[in-house]
C-alpha positions in Angstrom: 121.9 102.5 100.4 121.3 103.8 103.6 117.5 104.9 105.3 117.1 108.3 105.7 114.6 110.0 108.0 111.7 111.9 106.6 110.7 115.1 108.0 107.3 115.4 106.6 106.1 112.1 107.3 108.0 111.2 110.3 109.1 107.8 108.9 112.4 105.7 107.8 112.7 106.1 103.9 114.3 103.1 102.5 116.8 104.2 100.1 114.8 104.3 97.1 111.7 105.8 98.9 111.1 109.3 97.7 108.7 111.8 99.4 105.5 112.9 96.9 104.6 116.3 97.8 101.3 115.6 96.0 99.9 113.0 97.9 102.2 113.9 101.0 103.5 110.5 101.7 107.0 108.4 101.0 106.9 106.1 98.3 109.0 103.0 97.8 110.3 102.7 94.5 109.1 105.9 93.4 108.4 106.3 89.7 106.3 109.3 89.1 103.2 111.1 90.4 100.5 110.5 87.9 97.8 113.6 87.6 95.4 111.3 85.4 94.7 108.7 88.4 95.6 111.3 91.1 98.1 108.8 92.9 101.9 107.9 92.9 103.5 105.4 90.6 105.8 102.9 92.6 107.3 99.5 93.3 103.9 98.4 94.9 101.7 99.8 92.1 103.8 99.7 88.7 102.6 96.7 86.8 98.9 98.1 87.5 99.7 101.4 85.9 101.3 99.8 83.0 98.3 97.2 82.4 96.3 100.4 82.9 98.2 102.0 80.4 97.8 99.2 77.7 94.2 98.9 78.4 93.3 102.7 78.0 95.6 102.6 74.8 93.6 99.4 73.6 90.2 100.9 74.2 91.0 104.4 72.8 91.9 103.0 69.6 
């Protein structure tokens, strides 16, 4: 539960932040890097990612 400094991004990461080597950015609430949409999935876009997956599943039936 402490902030730590990211040497690559030169920013302070929150406790749930992780540096993504594919995107070369720190992401708060990092879940994973999605190769299908080419971005990291984290706290700010997790809901949109779930909705995207639901829509793709629906249209591919």
